[in-house]
C-alpha positions as CSV (number, residue, x, y, z in Angstrom):
1,M,1.5,-47.4,54.5
2,A,-1.2,-45.3,56.1
3,A,-0.9,-41.6,56.2
4,L,-0.3,-40.1,59.7
5,M,-3.1,-37.9,61.1
6,D,-2.5,-34.7,62.9
7,A,-3.6,-34.7,66.5
8,K,-6.9,-32.8,65.9
9,A,-8.0,-35.1,63.2
10,L,-7.1,-38.1,65.3
11,R,-9.2,-36.8,68.3
12,S,-12.1,-36.1,66.0
13,H,-11.9,-39.6,64.4
14,L,-11.8,-41.3,67.8
15,A,-14.6,-39.2,69.2
16,E,-16.7,-40.1,66.1
17,K,-15.9,-43.9,66.0
18,I,-15.8,-44.7,69.7
19,P,-17.7,-42.0,71.6
20,A,-18.1,-43.9,74.9
21,L,-14.4,-44.8,75.1
22,W,-13.5,-41.2,74.0
23,T,-15.7,-39.7,76.8
24,A,-14.3,-42.0,79.4
25,C,-10.7,-41.1,78.3
26,E,-11.4,-37.4,78.5
27,E,-12.9,-37.8,82.0
28,I,-9.8,-39.7,83.2
29,A,-7.3,-37.2,81.6
30,T,-9.1,-34.4,83.0
31,E,-9.1,-36.0,86.6
32,W,-5.5,-37.0,86.4
33,S,-4.3,-33.6,85.0
34,S,-6.3,-31.5,87.5
35,Q,-3.6,-31.8,90.2
36,I,-0.9,-30.7,87.7
37,V,-3.1,-27.7,86.8
38,S,-3.7,-27.0,90.5
39,N,0.0,-27.2,91.3
40,L,0.9,-24.7,88.4
41,E,-1.9,-22.2,89.5
42,T,-0.7,-22.1,93.1
43,L,2.9,-21.4,92.1
44,S,2.3,-17.7,92.1
45,S,1.2,-17.8,95.9
46,E,4.3,-19.9,96.9
47,R,7.6,-18.2,96.4
48,I,10.3,-20.8,96.5
49,A,13.9,-20.3,95.5
50,F,14.3,-21.7,92.0
51,P,15.8,-23.5,90.4
52,K,15.6,-26.4,92.8
53,T,18.6,-28.7,92.8
54,F,18.4,-32.5,93.4
55,T,21.6,-34.6,93.5
56,D,21.2,-37.9,91.6
57,P,23.7,-40.5,92.6
58,V,24.3,-41.3,88.8
59,L,23.8,-38.1,86.9
60,G,24.9,-35.6,89.6
61,P,23.2,-32.3,90.3
62,I,19.8,-31.8,88.4
63,E,18.2,-28.2,88.4
64,L,14.5,-28.1,88.1
65,F,12.4,-25.0,87.5
66,E,9.2,-24.2,89.2
67,W,6.9,-25.6,86.6
68,E,8.9,-28.8,86.3
69,V,8.7,-29.4,90.0
70,A,4.9,-28.8,90.0
71,I,4.5,-31.4,87.2
72,L,6.7,-33.9,88.8
73,D,4.9,-33.6,92.1
74,S,1.6,-34.5,90.6
75,P,-0.1,-37.7,91.7
76,L,-0.2,-38.9,88.1
77,L,3.6,-38.9,87.7
78,Q,4.1,-40.2,91.2
79,T,1.8,-43.2,90.3
80,F,3.8,-43.7,87.1
81,A,7.1,-43.7,89.0
82,R,5.8,-46.2,91.6
83,S,4.3,-48.6,88.9
84,A,7.5,-48.5,87.0
85,A,9.6,-49.3,90.0
86,I,7.3,-52.2,90.9
87,R,7.4,-53.6,87.3
88,H,11.3,-53.4,87.3
89,G,11.4,-55.0,90.8
90,T,13.2,-51.8,92.2
91,R,10.6,-50.7,94.7
92,R,13.0,-50.7,97.6
93,L,15.8,-48.9,95.6
94,Y,16.4,-45.2,95.6
95,R,14.6,-43.2,93.0
96,G,17.8,-42.2,91.2
97,H,18.7,-45.7,90.0
98,T,19.1,-46.5,86.3
C-alpha cells in the first residue's frame, strides 16, 4: 500500500509532474473561489442580523452564520447544487429535499 502524502507534498508533486494541468487547475480554482473571497470581504460593510435561520421541511430550523451564508451564496456552490439536482432528476423539487 502506498504511503499517503501530505497536501503540500502532493501539490508539489503534481506541479512537477503535470505542470500544464496544475496551472489550469490553479487558474480555475482561483476564478471559482474569487466570489467566495469577495463575499467574505464585503461582510464587514453589510450588517445583517445573524445567525440567519432557514426552515428545512425535513430537518427543521437551520441557523447559519455570516461566513457560512457568504460561502453558500457563491456561484461555485450554487452551480454544484444545480448540477446535483439535475443529476438526481430533482430540478423541480424544493432545495430541502433529501
